[in-house]
Structure formats: structure tokens, C-alpha cells
C-alpha positions in Angstrom: 56.5 -44.1 31.0 54.5 -47.2 32.2 52.6 -45.1 34.7 51.8 -42.5 32.0 50.4 -45.2 29.7 48.3 -46.6 32.6 46.9 -43.2 33.4 46.1 -42.6 29.8 44.4 -46.0 29.5 42.3 -45.4 32.6 41.3 -41.9 31.4 40.2 -43.4 28.1 38.2 -46.1 29.8 36.4 -43.6 32.1 35.7 -41.4 29.0 34.2 -44.3 27.1 32.0 -45.4 30.0 30.9 -41.9 30.6 30.0 -41.5 27.0 28.0 -44.8 27.0 26.1 -43.7 30.1 25.3 -40.4 28.5 24.0 -42.0 25.4 21.9 -44.4 27.5 20.5 -41.6 29.5 19.6 -39.6 26.4 18.0 -42.7 24.8 15.8 -43.3 27.9 14.8 -39.7 28.1 13.9 -39.5 24.4 12.0 -42.8 24.6 8.3 -41.7 24.4 6.9 -45.2 24.3 4.3 -46.1 26.9 4.3 -49.1 29.3 1.6 -51.8 29.2 0.3 -53.5 32.3 0.9 -57.2 32.9 -1.4 -59.6 31.1 -4.7 -60.1 32.9 -5.3 -63.6 31.4 -9.0 -62.8 30.7 -8.8 -60.1 28.1 -11.2 -60.7 25.2 -11.1 -58.2 22.3 -12.2 -60.3 19.2 -15.6 -60.0 17.5 -17.5 -62.4 15.3 -15.2 -63.7 12.6 -15.5 -61.9 9.3 -14.5 -63.5 6.0 -11.3 -62.2 4.4 -9.6 -62.5 1.0 -7.7 -65.7 0.9 -10.2 -67.6 3.0 -11.8 -70.7 1.5 -15.6 -71.0 2.0 -17.7 -74.1 1.7 -21.1 -73.4 0.3 -23.8 -76.0 1.1 -27.2 -75.6 -0.6 -29.7 -77.9 0.9 -31.1 -80.4 -1.6 -29.0 -78.9 -4.4 -25.6 -80.8 -4.4 -24.9 -79.6 -7.9 -24.4 -76.0 -6.7 -22.8 -76.9 -3.4 -19.1 -76.3 -3.6 -15.9 -74.9 -1.9 -14.4 -71.8 -3.4 -11.7 -69.3 -2.4 -12.4 -65.6 -1.7 -10.5 -63.7 -4.3 -8.0 -60.9 -3.4 -10.7 -58.3 -4.4 -13.0 -59.8 -1.8 -15.4 -61.4 -4.3 -16.2 -65.1 -4.9 -17.6 -67.0 -7.8 -19.5 -70.3 -7.8 -22.0 -72.3 -9.8 -24.9 -69.9 -10.6 -23.0 -67.2 -8.8 -20.7 -64.9 -10.9 -19.3 -62.3 -8.5 -20.6 -62.0 -5.0 -19.0 -59.7 -2.3 -17.8 -61.9 0.5 -15.0 -60.1 2.4 -16.0 -58.4 5.6 -19.1 -60.5 6.1 -19.9 -63.1 8.7 -20.6 -66.6 7.4 -24.3 -66.1 8.2 -24.5 -62.8 6.4 -22.9 -64.3 3.3 -25.3 -67.2 3.4 -28.3 -64.9 3.4 -26.8 -63.0 0.4 -26.2 -66.2 -1.5 -29.8 -67.3 -0.8 -31.0 -64.0 -2.4 -28.7 -64.5 -5.4 -29.8 -68.2 -5.9 -33.5 -67.5 -5.5 -33.4 -66.3 -9.2 -32.7 -69.9 -10.2 -33.8 -72.1 -7.2 -37.0 -72.1 -5.2 -36.5 -71.1 -1.6 -32.8 -72.0 -1.4 -31.4 -72.7 2.0 -27.6 -72.0 2.2 -25.0 -72.7 4.9 -21.5 -71.2 4.7 -18.6 -72.8 6.4 -15.2 -71.0 6.5 -12.0 -73.0 6.0 -8.4 -71.9 6.0 -8.9 -68.9 8.2 -6.9 -65.8 7.2 -8.8 -63.0 8.8 -8.9 -59.3 7.9 -5.9 -57.1 8.6 -7.7 -55.5 11.6 -8.0 -59.0 13.1 -4.4 -59.9 12.6 -1.3 -59.5 14.7 1.8 -58.9 12.7 5.3 -59.4 14.0 8.4 -58.4 12.0 12.1 -57.8 12.3 14.2 -60.2 14.4 11.4 -62.7 15.1 12.4 -66.3 14.2 9.5 -66.5 11.8 8.1 -63.0 11.1 4.5 -63.3 9.9 0.9 -62.3 10.5 -1.2 -64.3 13.0 -5.0 -64.4 13.4 -6.0 -63.0 16.8 -7.6 -65.4 19.3 -9.5 -64.5 22.5 -7.3 -63.8 25.5 -4.1 -63.9 23.4 -1.0 -62.6 25.1 2.5 -61.6 24.0 3.8 -65.0 25.1 1.3 -66.8 22.8 2.5 -64.7 19.9 6.2 -65.5 20.6 5.4 -69.2 20.8 3.7 -69.2 17.4 6.6 -67.3 15.7 9.3 -69.4 17.4 10.7 -66.7 19.6 13.3 -64.2 18.6 16.7 -64.5 16.9 20.0 -64.4 18.7 20.6 -61.0 17.1 17.4 -59.4 18.5 17.3 -56.5 20.9 14.3 -58.0 22.6 14.0 -55.5 25.4 13.9 -52.7 22.9 11.0 -54.1 20.9 8.0 -51.9 20.1 4.2 -52.6 20.0 2.2 -50.3 17.7 -1.5 -50.1 18.5 -4.3 -47.9 17.4 -6.2 -46.6 20.5 -9.3 -44.4 20.0 -8.2 -43.7 16.4 -4.7 -42.7 17.3 -1.5 -44.7 16.9 0.3 -45.4 20.1 3.7 -47.0 20.7 4.5 -49.3 23.7 7.8 -50.7 24.9 8.1 -54.5 25.1 10.5 -56.6 27.2 10.9 -59.7 25.1 14.3 -60.7 26.6 13.0 -60.5 30.1 10.0 -62.6 29.2 11.4 -65.5 27.2 15.1 -65.5 28.3 14.7 -64.6 32.0 11.2 -65.9 32.6 9.9 -62.6 33.9 6.1 -63.1 33.6 5.5 -59.5 34.4 6.7 -58.7 30.9 3.8 -60.6 29.4 1.0 -58.3 28.1 -2.4 -58.7 26.5 -2.6 -58.5 22.8 -5.4 -56.9 20.7 -6.5 -57.4 17.1 -4.4 -55.2 14.7 -1.3 -55.0 16.9 2.1 -54.7 15.2 5.2 -55.9 17.0 8.6 -54.6 15.7 11.7 -56.4 17.0 14.9 -54.5 16.2 18.4 -55.9 15.7 20.8 -55.4 18.6 23.9 -53.2 18.3 27.0 -55.2 19.0 
């Protein structure tokens, strides 16, 4: 009887292991995600900063302190200030907005000279990197030149203990088409495998799934 139970237990163990290997094999075969090369350290993808809703802008009008002020850019992309009712601001560089404000103020002031300084950078969605799921602090980050995956993970405090880091996905638009890439977050931050570090681009979305226990 004892030998019979041992044989049954061994057969069950082999069956479970075989099933797990089969599922793993199917998952890897069905995984259509692409692989990214190791971070180069000198990738630069950002362009000149463009004002976004939620930014705060300081408007300085030379020799006219009464109309110089700091105002937020509204969710609809417009701003309002003294002598300025509703001026489109989102999507423009600070210099472009300054020229537009000069044109608006020229109705009331003679040869106005305007300087725009952006404060509290938010950035447009296409300039942000968003990380969600089992990140310690899921949020949107403003892309910086030469930003890598490691830089992003530092800013969000890494991943949670429940994360399946090596099954994370990066979603990126390439030539107008959405592509998915596999990320190895566990290898990078838990094993120190620097080959798992990759370059980031503006607009990237990182999805960190929960591990199956």
C-alpha cells in the first residue's frame, strides 16, 4: 500500500511539472512582444518644451509691472491674465506664447516686450512616460534627455513585492503603429543585470503586472 501511494504521488508530481512546463512553453510561444536593445546612454529623443495644461507660466511685461503676473494654464489649454481674456497656450513653446501675448497686448500697450517663464512643468501627454500597475508609485513622469528604464524606476520607487517584473510590458508608438516590448524589471533592479536597462522615449507606457502565486 505504501509503495502504491508513493507511486501515485510521484506520478502526480510529474504530471503537475509537465503541465507547468507545457503552460510555460505555450506562453513563451504566444508572446509576441519584441525585445529592446540595452540602453546606449546617449539617446536623446526630446524636443523643445511645449506648454501643457496644468503648467504655471510667469508673464513678464517689460516696464509694465501692473500686467506682469503668474497664471496657470487651464485644462482647456487657455490662460487668462490682466488685459488678456482667453489666450491659447498649450502646445506652444514659451517663446511662441510670448510673441502671441505681445500681439494681444499691443492693443493696449505700445510695443510690449514679453518674456514667458514656465514653472511647475507638467508636459503634454506625448512628452510623458506613464508607469502603472505594480509600481511602488504609479504615475506620469516628464521625459528627460537620455532617460533610461532605470531612471524611471528610481523616480517611482521601484516595483512592489507582488510585481511580476520580468513580465512587464512597454507600449510604444513607432512610425504611427503601437508596438509592445518585453521588460525585465526583476533582472534589472533585483539582480543588477544592467543589460536589462533600455532607453526610454517620450510617450512610452510601462505596464507592470501582478505575479501569480
